[in-house]
N, C-alpha and C positions, 0 to 999 in steps of 0.2 A: 371356413374356420371349422375344425373338427370339434364337436361338442365335447365338454368335459363334465362327467358325472362323478360326484363324490359320494362314496358309500363307506362309512366307517369300518374299520377293521379292528377297532377297539374291542376288548374282551366283554365289556358290558353290553355293547351294541351286538356283538356276536351271540351272547347269551339270549337276546331278545330277537334273534333271527336274522341278523344282518347278512350272514353268508348266503342263506336261501334267497334273500332279496337280490343279492348281487348276481347269483347265478341265473335268477329269473330275468333280470335286466339284460345280462349278457346274451341270454337265449333269445330274448324279444328283439335285440339289436341285430342279432344274426338272421332271425327269421324275416325281419323288415328290410335287411340289406342296408342297414344304416352303420356308418363308420363313426365311432365315438370312442373316447378314451375314459376308461373307469379308473378313478384315483381312490385308493383305500386310505382315506384320511383318518385322523383320530376323531374321537368324539368331542363335541363342544360341552358335554356334561349335562345336557338336559335329557336325562335317561327316560323320563316319562314320554318323550317324543321319539325315542329310539325304536326301531332303526329309523334315522332321519337321512333322507337322501337329498342331496343338493345338486342343482344344475347351474353352470356358468352360462349366464345369457348376456345379451348386449347391454342389458340394464343392471348387470350385477347378478350375484348368485340368488337363487330362488330355492327355498326348502320345502320338503314334503315329509310328513310323518304323523304318527308312526306308520310306516309302509309295511304292508304284508305282501307276500309273493302273488296273492290273488288280486292285489291292486295294480300290478304292473301293466298288464294289457290296457286297462283303462287309462292309466297314466299317459301312455303313448298316444292313445286315442284322443286324449284331451290336450295334446300339444305340450306334453311334459318337457320336452327338450327346449322349448322356447319360453317356458315359465308359465304355461297354460293353467288355468284354474281347474281344480279337482277337489274332491271331498278331503284329501290329505294335504291340500295346499296350505302352507304357513307363511309364505311371503319371504322377504328378506330376513336371513337368520339373525342378524344383529338387531332386528326390530321385534323379535319374539320377546314378550315381557320379561320372562325369566333370564334371558341373555342381556337385554337392553338395560337392565337395572344394575349390571355388574360393573366393576372397575377391573378390567383385565390387564394386568401387567405380567405376572409369571405365566399366565395361561393365554396370552394374547394370540399365540399362533395355533393352540390346540383346536383341532377341527377345521382349521382354515388351511393349512399347508399340507403338502405330501410329506409325511414323517421321515421318508428315506430320501428326499431330494435336498441335497445341500444347496443347490441353486435356489430352490423355493424358500429354504430357510433364510438365506442371505437376502433374497428380494423382500422379505419381511422383517428386515432389520437384524437378522442373525449375524454373528461375529463382530458386530460394532463395538460391543463391550470389550471383547478380547483385544481387538485392535487398539482400542484406547488404553487398555491395561498394558499392552507391550510398549507404550510410550512413557510409562511411569516406572519409578522404582518400586520394588517390592513393598518398602515402607509406606509409599504413597497410596498404593492399592489398599493396603491394610487400613490406612487411616480413612480412605473413602468409604470402605465397608463399615468401619466403626461409626463414622459420622452419620451413615444412613439410618442407624438404629436397628438394622436387621438383627433379629434374634432367632435362635434355633426353632424352626418350625416342626421339629419332631416331637415336641411336647415340653421339653424342659425350659425352653424360652431363654437360654443362655446367650448372651451377646456374641454374635458370630465373629466380629472384629477382634474381640479380646482373646478368643480362642486362636485366631490365626496369628495374632501378635505374639502369643506364647510360643507357638511352633516356630515363627520366623526368628524370635530371640533365642531359641534353644539350638545349640550346636549339634550337628550330627552328620556323619559321612553319608547318610541317606535319610530322606524324609518321605512320608506317605500321605496322600489324600484318600480317605476312605468314605464312600458314600453309603450311608444307612438306608437301603431300599427294602429292608425287612418289614414292610408295612402289615402289621399283624392285627391292628385294632379293628374291632367290628365296626362296620359302617364306614370305614375309610377307603378311599381309592384314588386320592389325589396323585400319589407317587406313581401308581400304575398308569394313570392317565398321561402323565408327563412322559414316562418312559415308552409308552405305546404311540403317543400323539405328537410328541416334540422332543425326541431324544437328543437332538443336537444342543438344546439349551442346557441339558444337564452336562453334556461333554464340555460345552464352552464354560460353564460355571466351575466345573472340576479343574479345567486347565488354568483358568484365572486364579483359583485357589493354589494350584501348584506353583505358578509364577510368583504369587504374592508370598509364599512361605518358603520357597527353595525346595519344594518336593518335586520329584521327577517321575513318580509312579503313583497311579491311582487304581483303586479297586471299587467296583459297585458290587455291594452284597445284596443280592435280590432273593426274596423268599421263593421257595420251589413251587409254590402255587401260582406263579406268574409266568407260564411257560411262553406266552405271546410277548410279554415285555422282555424276557430274556432273549427271545429271537430277534426282536426289533433292535435292542440295545446292542447286540453283537454285530448285526449288520451295520448299524450307525457308526460303531467304533471302527469298523473296517473302512467304511467310506471316508471318514474323517481322517484316518491314517493315510490313505491313498491320496487325499487332497492336501496333505501337509498340515492339517490342523493339529494332528498328534504326530509325535515322533521325535527325532533327534534335534529338529529345528522347527519349532511351532511357528507357522506362517512365515518361515524364513528368518526368524530371529535367533538369537544366541540361546534361547531358552529351550530346554527339552522337557517333554512330558508325554507319557503314554499311559494307557490304562487297560484294564481287563474286567470282565464280567464273571463274577463268581455266584454260584447258587447254594443258598442255605438248605438245611435239611428239614426245616419246618418247626423249629423250637421258637416259641414266642419270646423266651428269655434272651435269645440272640438279638432282639431289638435293642437290648441294653448294650451300650457301646463296648464294654470290656468283654462280655460274653461273646459278642460279634467277633471281637479281635481273636479270642481263642479259637473260634470256629474257623475263621480265615486261616488261621495257623495250622489247621488240620487237628485241632484238639476237640474234646467235648466242650460244648459252649457253656462255661461257668463264670459267674460274676467274679471280677477280680476285686481285691481290696484295694482301696485308694488311701494315700498316695502309694506309687507314683501315678501322676495323671497321665492319660494317653498322650497329651500334648508333649510330655517330657519322655515317657517311655511307652509307646503304643505298640503298633504292629512290629512284630520281631525286635521288640526293645527299642524301636527307633521313634523319633518325634513324629507324631501322627495327628492330622486334622480328621476328626469324625464329624460330619454333618449329615442331615437327612437330605432327601431329594429336593424338597421344596426350598430348603435354605440355599442349596447350591444353584438351583434353578433360578433363583431370585437375583443372584449376583450379576448376571449379564445385563439386566435392565438397569441395575444400579451404575455399573460401569459405563453403560451407554448414555443414560439420561442424567446421571449425577446424583450425589447423595442427597442433595437438597430437594430434588424432584421426588425421590422415594419417601424421604422422611416427612413430606408434606401430607402424606396420607396417614391416618390412624389417630390414635389418642394416647395421651399419658406416655408411658414407656414402650407402648406397643405401637410401633411405627410400620408404615407400609400396608400391604394387603395380606389377606389370609384366605386360602381357598377353603371355605366352609363345605363340608360334605354332609349332605342331608339324606338320611335313609330312615329305614324302619316303617312304621305305620304312618306314612305321610303321602299326601296326594301328589306333590311335585318333587320327586326325588332327584337329586343330582348334585353337581358341583357348582357353588356359588362363590366367586372371588370378589371380595369386597374389602374396603378399608376397615380396619379395627374400629369398633364403636357402635355397631348396630346392636340393638337390644336382642335378647334371646327370643322374646316375644315376636319381634318383627321377623326374625328369621323363620321361626316355626309357623306363625299364623299367616303372614303376608307372602313371604317367599315360598315357603313350603306348602302353604294352602291348608294347614290343619291336617287331620288325620285322613287316610285313605278310606277308612270305614265310615267316616261321618260322625263318629262318636267323639265325646269330649277328650282333649288331651289330658292325661293324667301325669305323665312324667316324661322328661327328656333327659337322656344321658348324654353328657358332652365329655369328650375325651377318651372314647374307647371303653373297653371292658373294666378298666380301672378308673373310670371317671364318675363323678357324683350324679345322682339322680336329682334333677331340679323339678319342683312342683310349679304350677302356674304362678303361685305367690312370688316367685323368684324371677319371672319372665322380663322384669324391667332391668335385669343385669346386663350391662353392656359387654360385648364381646371383647374382652381385654384381659390380659394375664393377671394383673393385679386386682381387677374387679372380681373375677371369678375366685381367686384365692381368698379374698375377703369373705366370700360366701361359702367357704370350705368346698370349693370346686376347682377344677383345672380344665383348660382348654385342650391340652394334650395335642393331638394331631388334628385337632378341629373336626372330628367326626361328631354328628348329631344323630342319635337314634331316638325316634319319637314312639311313645307307647300311649294307647288309648285307655280308657277307664275300666277295661277288662283285665289289665295287667295286675298280677299278684306280685307286690313288692317283696314279700317274704321270699318267694320263689326266686326273684331276681337277686336278692342279697345271697341266697344259697348258691346261686350260679357263680357269683363272684368268687366266693370262698372255694368252690369246687374247681373253677378255672384256675385259680392260683395253685391249688393242690396238684393239679395235673401238670401244669406248666412250670412249676418250681424246679430249679436246677438242683435243689437239695443242699446248697452249701451252707446256708444259714438256718439256725433253728426257728426263729420267729416265723419265717415264711413256710418252711417245710412242715413244722409241726403245727404252727398256729392256724394255717388254712385247713388242715385236716380236722383239727378239733373244732374249728369254726363250723364246718359242714355238719359235724355231729351235734353240736349245740343248737344250731338253727333247726335241725330235724326234731329236736326235743321240744323247741318252742311250737313248731308246726303240729306236734302231737299233743300239745296242751300240757306238757310236763314242766311244772314249776316255771312258768313263763317269765315272771319277774326276776327270779334268780338266774335263769339262763340268759335273759337279755343283758343283765349285768355282766355275766360272763363273757358274752360276745363283745361288749364294749371294752372290757379289760383286754381280751384277746387282740382287738383292733388297736388299741393303744400300744400294746407290745410290738405288734407287727409294724406299725406306723413308725416307731422311733428306733426299733431294734433290727430291722431288716437291712441287709447289704445293699439292696438296689430297690428300684421303684415297683417291682412286681409285688414284693411283700409289703413295701412301704406305702403303696397306693391302693391296694386292695381294700383297706378300710374306708376309702371314700364311697364307693357304691353301697357298702354294707351299712355304714353309719348314716348315710344320707337317706337311705330307705327307712331306717328305724326313726330317724328324727322327723322326716317330712310326711311319712305314711304310717303313723303308729297303729292305725286300725288294722292294718294287714298283718300285724304281729300279735294281735289279740286272739285268745282261743276262740274257736268257732262256737257259736251258741249251741247249747245242748238241745238237740231235737227231741221233742216229746212224741212218742209213738201214738198215733191216732187210735182211739179206742174203737 
C-alpha cells in the first residue's frame, strides 16, 4: 500500500511555510526512492500547529507539527511514514486537545479530505443532504431548514429558512442564489477555510438552496485577497459540473442549477448584501435603500437568496442528519454550531467549531490559552472591526446572538481578536472611525461625514483638548451614525468606539502632565 502524506495547501498553512515543507518532503521521498502520495488537504484550523503534516498509517492518521523543512530528514529517519515518534509528533489529529474539544458539523471534513476529490467528499458523507433534498418538495426543504433554527452566519443572524421562503413564494422568471464570500472582518477566516478545504460542501449547500427556492443560477462573490480560494472553487465547480452535480439535471433529477465564481475588487462595504449585488452587476458597490428587499428584487431585479458561506455550508448536514439533530445543539434562539475564529494576541490561534453557549472567558482563556505575550488580557473584540470590545468583566457572556446584543455587542462573523494590557483603547476607537471613513461607500451622510468627524474629535481627545466636551461629541456622533446610517458599516462603527469609551475610560483621560526634572 502506497503511503499517503497530507500537507495542507490552505492559505494560512502556506503563510506558515507549508509549501517549503511539501517540497522538502517530495525531495526526501525522491532521494530515498520511496513511492508515496502527497495530498494537499485543507487545514484543520489549529494554526498554532501549522504546517501540520499527517500520515495515514495502519492504525489511523498520525500528525506532526509545526513541521519545518529542517525537520524533514529526521522525520524520515524516525519512521515518519509509519507514525514513528519525533519531537514534532502530535499523535492522532482528532485527539489533539484543541480539536478534540470541538463539535465539528460544518467543518467535519476540513483538513480530513482531499478538497478536490469528489470521491473523497462522498466517502465522508458528502452529497447525502442533496440526495435527500431531491426527494422532497421545495416547500419541505425550506420547512426543514426553518425548523433547524439556522440563522445567517454572516453576522446579521437572520433566520435562513424565512429568507428562503420569501424567495420561494416570490414569482419570477429567474431566481438567483448569491453566496457572500467577501470575508472582510479582521480575524476571520472560516469562509476561506471552507472554500479551500471543503469546497464541495458550499457547492452542495448552494444547490440545495436553488432547488428549495426555484433558483437555477448561483454566484459566489469572493474577495480578491483570496486567490487560493478562488482557484480551488473554480476547479471544484468544474469537477461538480462534469460529475452532474451541477448543470441542466442535478444528479439526474428534473432540477437545473449551475454556478460561477466572481471576484470582488476589495471594498469592505461590498460585504453588505445590496452593495455586493451592485458590484456583481458591474456597478460601483454602493448600498441600496430598502425596500425592495433582495428576496423580492435582488440580482438584476430578480428574487435572490443572499447567504454567507457558513450559512450555506451548514445546510448539507441539516438535510443529511435532519433539523432535529442540528437544532439539538446551541442555546436560546441560537441553534447549531458556530465556527469561532480565535486570533490576535492569543496563544492558540485557530478555528474552533462548537455549539452556541460557551462563555467568552472559556473561549479566550481555556481554548485560546490566554495571550501569546503572557500578559493579562485587556480586551477582546468580537465580530470584526465593527464589533464591541469586551473587558474581562463581561467574560461570563455566553456566545449567543441575544446574549451579546444584551451587552451592547454582536457576534458578527464570530471572529475574536484578543488584546493584552498594552493596548491603547483610544487608538482602537480611532481606528474604528478611520476604518469606516476609508471604507464608506459615501452614499449616506451619517457614515461618510460622521466617521471623518469622529477621527478628528478623537484626535482632539488624545491631544487633551476639551476632553469632556469632545467625548460628549463622539457619543453624539455615534448615536447619529447608529440610527441614521443606511447599512451596518456606519450603523455598527459605534460599537467598538462606545465600548472602548464605556469599558476603558482611563484610556480616554488626558495624559498626566510631566514635570521637568530640575
